[in-house]
N, C-alpha and C positions, 0 to 999 in steps of 0.2 A: 573476557569477555567474548566469545568466541561462534558463532551463529552457527558454522558454516562445520557442524558433523552431516547432513544429509545427504544422502549422495548426487550426483548432476540427475540424475532422470526426472524427480521431485521438483529439486530449481527447475528444469524447464516443463515439466508436468503444470506449476502455477505460473509460469511467466505470462505477463501478458503477452498481449500481443502489438505488432506498428499500428495496427486498425483500430488496435481501442484508443493508441497514443494519440491519435490523430486525430481522432473526436474526442478528447481530451481538450486536445490544443485548440480545437473548429472552436469550443463550449468556453476555454476561455478566451477567445478572441472574438465573443458576439457577444463578451458583457458591455456594457455600459459602462460611462469610464471613472463614474463613483466603486464598482465593483473592482476595476481592474487596483486605480488606487489601492482600497483595501487590502487588497494583495501585498502590493508592489514591498520587496522588500524580505517578504516571507518566503520562508519553502513550503511549495507546491505540490502535492503527494498523486501522482497518476489515480492512483484509488480514494484521494478522497473528495474530490474533481468529478469521477468518475461517480460517485454514492450521493453526491450529494445530486446530481446534477439525473443520473436513473440509470444512466450509461450503462451496457453492458456489453461483452463481447459476441461476438461473431456468432460464436453458437449458443449466446443466448447466456452465458453461466459469466457470472459477478466473477472481475476478479480479485483475487486471493489479497489482503492489506495486509499489509507489510506492521504496519502496530495494532494486528487483531493479538489478545493473549493466545487465543487457539491456535494459528500460524506458528506464531514461535514457539512455543508449548513443541508444538509436531517439530519443528526443522530441530528443536534440540532433541529431538526423538523421544518424548513424552508422551505415551503409550495416554497417560488421563486426558492425550489434547483434544480426545474428540466428544470429554463430556463441558468441556470447555466451551459457553456463549458462546458467538462470532461476533455477536456487536457487542461484545468487551476489549476496546483499544485503551494501549496504555498512553498518557501524554505523548503528546507530540517534542516535548521538548526533554524525554525522560530517550528516547529515540535517539535525538538530536546529542545530547551527554552520551548514551550507551557508544554511539558510534564516532563522535569526536576521541574518548576514551580508550576505544579497542583498536583509534589506528595510529598511536601515541609507541 
């Protein structure tokens, strides 16, 4: 499973800004102790927290979501990706499995 098929300019265009990451870290720090405890031991994606709290990029756009089927299809070069709704997401466990499998 090699998702690195798109040109680097595509990755730069969809990359999240450091400002977005900082706002997400601030939102995580502001959570209650129970919310932090619920997240402990879990992989936390910036795009998940940003969509949960409604955090946007500096230009007002929503961050690209690595679990979005539309984004993954467009990374693979599939033209039909534009017809897939962006809210359809693959489960986090599938993503973690695919990433661990591809690094072997």
